[in-house]
KENUKE-306073 format. One record per residue: residue in one letter; z, y, x of N, C-alpha, C in turn. Coordinates in pm, whole numbers, plus 50000, padded with zeros to 5 digits. Layout:
BEGIN
aZYXZYXZYX
...
This chain:
BEGIN
m877143752026835876183751126741876473763826634
s874803768526608875433783426505875213780126393
i875803788726303875443783926161874383777426105
f873163785126132871793779526116871273765126173
e872183762626274871463749826377872803738126226
i873413742926196873893733326115873633733026014
e873213745025974872383745525808871463733725806
k870353737425928869283725925943870083711225935
a871033709826001871523692125967872063694025876
v872893704225756873253701225600871823693425560
c870923702125547869793699125492869093690425458
e868903682125582868723667125627869573657425560
l870533659125592871823653025549871813655725365
e871353661325312871433666725209869943657525125
n869053662025195867333648825184867813638625205
k868993633825288868613616925292869623610925228
i870473623925128871513619425017870773612724899
k869813624524910869213624224773867793614224816
e867313615824929866233593524947867313582924908
l868003583124951869373571224926869773568024772
r869413579624682870153575324568868923571524489
e867843577324575866653571924417865903561024504
f865973556424625865923541224665866953531324628
s868283539324589869423526024497868783526924394
r868243534524315867903536824138866103524524131
l865253526424250864213522724185864363507424262
q865243507124415865493486624428866363484524317
n867413490524236868653487524172869663480024285
i869583486824389870373481324507871893490724499
d873073489824592874363497124549874393501124667
l873903514524681874523520824750875373533324784
s876223530524701877313538124672878153543424778
n878813530524884879343533525019878803540025088
e877533537825154876453546525216876293560125157
i876453565925028876033575925010877403583925017
e878323579225018879953585924979880093589225151
i879423583425257879693582525376878993597625397
l877753594625403876963606725442877553617725319
e877713620025217878743629225150879933637125224
k880283626725257881883630625331881223642625486
k880303634225517879833641525667879033654625615
l878663657225506877803669425460879103676925440
k880203674425379881363685225352881943692125453
e881753680925582882513682325707881783696225800
l880253692125730879403700225834879693714525787
q879553718625601879543728325542881233733925564
k881803729525584883513736025611883283737425743
e882543733025859882273738225978881823751626017
a880573751825910879403761825900880433775425886
f881043771325746881663786725763883353786525754
e883743779325813884903780725824885313794225968
n884183791326059884503802726180883333807426172
i882923819026070881633824426069881503837826137
r880873838626217880703854426316880213862626238
a880153876826297879683887326196878063884026193
w877293883426332876143878826355875593871826220
d876323861926261875973847826123875603855726013
k876643865525979876543870925839875633883325837
v875563885825939873993895125902873033889325862
q872823876525964871533869725913871733858325757
l873303856025705872793852725560872403865725498
a872903877025578872523889425411871783891025383
r870223889225540869103889525535867933874925478
k868653870025460867783856325442866723860025282
i865803855225287864793852225185865483848925073
e866583835525067867063830524935867713836324928
r868373849524934869753854924902869003856624773
p869793856924644869793864324495869853886424546
t868603884424441868653903224494868623912224370
s868583917024307869233926624226868693920824084
l867803914124044867063916723935867533901423931
d868163890323992868233879423984869993880523879
y870083886423977872183889123902872003897823769
i871023907623759870613914423657870653904323500
e869203899123548869063887823436870373873923388
r871293872823469872013862323413873473872223404
i873813881123427874623891023370875033896623262
f873753903523234873863911623107872893908023048
d872503911522920871273911722779870733923122742
n869573920422735868793926222655868303940622777
f868383932022904867633952722968866603949922942
i866443968022948865453974722975865273988723074
e864353977223129864063990623215863434003623242
l863584014323352863224024023316862774028223434
h861804035723447860804037123546860644056223564
g860074059823683859904073023715861874082823704
d861274093323835862204101223830862044113123798
r860884119423661860144125423653859734143123733
l859904140123846858964146723944858004145424039
y857964132324079857244126024185856504112324127
g857144105424099856924086524080857754080524028
d857314068724040858264057824075858904049024182
d859594046324185859574035824308859974020824299
p859604011424381859293997324281860893993824326
a861724001324505862653992424548864013999224488
i863924004924381864724003424319864584006124203
i865544000724078864943989523929866683999523877
g866273999723770867764007423686867044006523539
g867954011123425867594007023313869034003823234
i868794002423093870033997822985870573986022962
a871543980922974871493970622947873003965622863
l873123952222825874333951922730875593945222806
l876463948222858878033939422903878353930222816
k878343920022756879643915022643879443926522538
g878033932722506877883937822410877973951922389
k878423956122514878713967722569877533976122617
p877023988622531876343997522704876143999622796
v875313997722931876173998323096874564004923092
t874314011823215873074020523296873574010223395
v872293998823426872543991623569871263999323610
i871563998923806871074002423874870803998424004
g869613992624070869813983324203868753982924258
q869533984024375867903981524524866933971124523
q865773968924543865503955124490864843950124641
k864723941024679863843931224805862623926424702
g862033919424799860863909524714861503893824748
k861023883524695860913869724728859663867024815
n858543876524871858523868924962857303880625021
t856593877525071855233890425212855203901625065
q854513895224986853443908524817853983910124825
e855843904524734856483909824652857303922424808
n857793920524882858513928824980857103940624986
i855863938425004855453952725021855323959124926
k855433951324759855293966824681857153969924644
r857653966424715859573964224722859513973924851
n858573978424888858443986725030860273976225085
f860183962925125861583954325172862863961225120
g862813967325016864473973524938864753985825016
m863363994025083863844005925167863154015825067
p864004024224982864114036824878863104049724927
h862364051524873861874070824923862704078324834
p862664094224865863044097724758863144102024576
e862064093224585861664094924430862634077224363
g862824070924436863804061224358865134067624380
y865824074924488867264080324458867084092124333
r866274097324333866244108124232865684102624090
k865274088824043865254081523925866714074823899
a867374069623997868294062424003870084077423948
l869494084423990870264100323973869834102723822
r868474104123800868584105923638868874097923535
l868894083423582869814069423492871184073323511
m872264078923629873004080623568873744094623513
k872884105023501873484115723434872754106123275
q871854105323243871734100023086872954093923084
a873464081223171874314075123132875564085823103
e876014088123168876914104923186877174107223027
k875604114822965875604119822808875944109222770
f875454099022735875694090022667877164082222636
k878154085322736879054079522824879004059522797
r877794056422917877834046222904878384045323083
p878884030923077879634029923244878044027123313
i878324026423467877554024423573877854015723640
i876634005523700876793993823742875833998023844
c875873993024002874553995924108875053981424152
f874053979224210873363963624320873373969324450
v873993970424563873633976124679872543970824763
d871643970024770871503959724881869963964624939
t870073974625067869083979625094869413975125325
p868203977625393868533979925461868793994025567
g868424003425481868244014825439867034024125375
a867804038325379866344048025328865034046425403
f864114046625344862544044725411862734058925462
c862364058125663862334071425714861004074825746
g859864073125631858554076125711857944088825655
i857384096425721856764109425707857014113525563
g855774106125497856324111025354857124111125216
s857964098225299860164099625272860554115425263
e860144115425463860914128725520860494142325441
e858724139625391858134157525360859214155425207
r859314145125123859584148524998861174148524971
g862034150125098863534151225071864564140425070
q864024131025159864734119925142866334124025215
g866834131925293868174134625322868294144525188
e868024151525131868454157425032868134155024914
a867964141624870867614132924713868834124924770
i869484117224912870994110224920871964115224891
a871884129924971872994139424999873294145124805
k872024148324732872644152324596873264141424497
n872474131224540873454120924501874474114924539
l874894117524641876744116724661877124129324608
f876744139924591877374151324546877684150324387
e876304142924331876744143824173877424130924145
m877154116624220878414108324178880304112024173
s879874122324293881504124824277882134131424154
t881164133624079881894144023914881334136623818
l880454122923826880064122923697881594112323650
k881274120723526882524114523390882154098023311
v881874085723431882244076423328882364065523464
p882564055823446883074050123561881704043323637
i882484040323732880854034323839881584030923962
i880824015923937881024002124033879903999324081
s880023994724215878993995724286879403977324359
i878273972124378878843956524465877433955524552
v878113957224671877203951424801876593936424803
i875563932224762874713917224754874573913624823
a874113921124967873393916425079873753926125177
e872503933725206872403943225307872933958025260
g874253961425317874323976225277874153990125361
g873193988225412872604000225510872654012925534
s873674023625570873494036625608874004047325491
g873054056425443873344067025386872234058025260
g871364054125264870624048325194870904040925049
a872084029925117873084020625061874214033624976
l874464040425087875534044324991875324058324907
a874654059624886873714066724801873994062724633
l873844048224654874104040524527876014035824521
a876874041424601878214034824615879214047524630
f879034056924566880254064524543880524066724445
s882044049724437882074045024271883174048824292
d883554044524167885574041824144885814027324209
r884904021024210885384009624262883924000224340
v884303997224487883143992624547883853978324616
w882293969024584882733957024581881863950724707
m881983940124752881153933024890881053918224817
l880033909224847879943896824850880473894124968
e881163879824932881383875525106880973875925185
h879503872025178878513873625311877843880925299
s877953893925259877113907425300877773913025399
i877183926025435876993936725522877273948425472
y878033956025527877933972725464878293979925575
s877093989625624877213998225759876944011425807
i877154015325919876094030625899874804026325953
l874254020025959873254014526027872864001126113
s872013996026124871933983726142872423979226260
p872283966626331873123960926443871773966526538
e870413962326500869753969026622869563978026601
g869613988826549869574002826563870774007026659
f872194001926596873274004826694873064000626879
a872493989326870872373980526992871083993127076
s870293997327019869894011027058869894018727129
i871004026126991871664041927080873054037027174
l873594027627106874394026527191874104017927379
w873284010527382873424002227492871394007627553
k870714011527445869204011127462868634001927494
d869133988127399868493973727373869093971427287
a867683969427197867613962027105868113945727018
s868283939327181868343925327189869963925527188
k870553931927205872163929527215872733934027060
a872273929026995872113930526821873553924926805
k873313908726831874393902826770876013905826866
e876073913326965876923919527017877283927926926
a876213936926886876723952326827877253944726659
a877383933326623877333931926464879213927726497
e879343927126620880803921426625882003930026644
l881103943026705882123960726784881843969326590
m880993967626497880643975526447881753974026327
k881983957726288883453956326176882643959426033
l881063956726047880963956725930880373942925804
t881663934425838881953918225740882593928125599
a882723919725503883443921125375885473921225437
q885223912125543886683909625576887243922225625
d886303925225700886973939025807887203949125711
l885623957025581885903967525517887343968125416
l887183954025380888643951925286889833957925369
n889543951225476890833954825518891403967525604
f890423977025611890133991425702890264000125561
g890213992525386890424000525285889104007225231
v887924002125344886524008925285886004006125125
i886283992225105886073983524950887343981224929
d887053977524770888583971924680888383962224685
k887173951924674887083934124656886363927824722
i886673917724742885353905524834885173895324684
i884073896024675884153880624557883183869724626
e884133859224605883563852424671882473844424676
e881533836524748880153829024728880643810824784
p879593807124726879873791324783879183784624901
l879993781324942879563774625033878223776025092
g877733777725212876363783625228875373792625169
g876363797125092875523813525026875653817124931
a875033825824880875433827524699873923824924659
h873013817724737871683816924692872123802624700
k873353793224682873513776624677873483778024532
d874353785024436874613789024361874573800124325
v873503806124248873503820924161873883820724031
d874143808924005874573810523831876073809223874
r877513805323968878173807023951878823819624005
v877603824224118878373837124185877943847924041
s877323851323975876743860123882878053855923763
k878913845723743879463844523652880833852423687
s881053851723831882493855523895882403871323863
i880863877923915880973889323904880703896723785
k880263891223681880543894023522881573893823441
q882443885223486884523881923501884663897723516
n884533897823614884793908823748885163929423676
l883423927823616883053935623558883243938323433
i883713928423322883993931923243885933933923267
d886053931023360887743936323334888053945423385
e887503951923506887443960023551886843973723488
i885773975123420885323983523372886043987823153
d887113976123123887943980723066888663987423076
n889353981123213890673993723296890064006223324
l889244008823361889094024523411888554031023322
s888074023623189887424029823045888904033522996
k890014031622984891374033622962892054048223035
l891054052223150892184064923206891064073323230
d891834081923191891924095623072890364097123209
i889444110323192887994114823282889024124523403
d889604130923389890444136523493890754130423598
i891994119323549892544113623681891344101423727
l890444098723626889484090223702889034095823846
l888064106623746887664117023850888614120324030
q889644124423998890784127724117890684112724161
n891104105224087891024088824192889994088624309
r888834095124193887764084524275887454095024386
y887574107624414887604121024506888894118524604
n890264110724525890974107124699890924092924772
k889834085624673889584073024694888604077524855
f887424082424843886634089924911887044099325023
r888074106024958888994118825081889334111625152
k890084098725132891474089225233890344083825333
m889154080125298888004071225361888114086125465
g887424094425433887054104125542888324110325599
k889724108525618890154112725688890724101725794
f890354090325736890784079625866889164077325954
i888204084425881886934083526028887284097126146
e888024108926044888604116626144889574111126217
């Protein structure tokens, strides 16, 4: 039984429990024993679904349309968020949002890749795949944050940077490379959180940070499993097998030292309790920004350099 077959059974049980409670209330009949049995079965199914979850299951979870987006977290974690637009060179890219907000009363710069909640929104947001102007907007806001000594918080959620002709003509590769170059020396703390999909250089362009965290069921990889399978085996249908080989889960990447922390999700995924996940992210941000802000700037930059240099040596 796959995780999504189990999830379907869980949904049916939840609806049955809801119906029994309503029937019990309307008919004034005590059905507490029956409800208790179903709730026990529900917990067992949920535990079964997520005890031995596979890499491909996590890929599908990370891509779920119900998965909370950057804006979902921003509105719950920060106060007085003011969105800023445009790269001052070409235009605005709705696939990346960014602006100024307050975190426990302290000003921060918040940047996130944004997907839509339905087809219309996804078309507007280009399915979370930024154009060069999106990355240049992000860098503009980062440089502004450095000028005013604001910590930077990035939410990573993209299948990858958009690879259309227009994006390539406007310098997609250069925009991503410049973000990496500039982020390496920004004189403020930077924290990046992979909240769903972290795909290729499109994700890394917002993740060259002092701390890189992942939600428990998010993924972070050099490219999609479908792309990996197409290159390795010339067969995109082997994406499930590719996902296992790619070591793209939060647990794998923590073991390799690519990320620094895993933030737990409720059973079923972050969409089951967005408020709980947001509260956890917020507390972690408050604590870590406080710690990073105490470091001398030279030490902060040297630690950031060492962090990614160590990764480079591991890859070599």
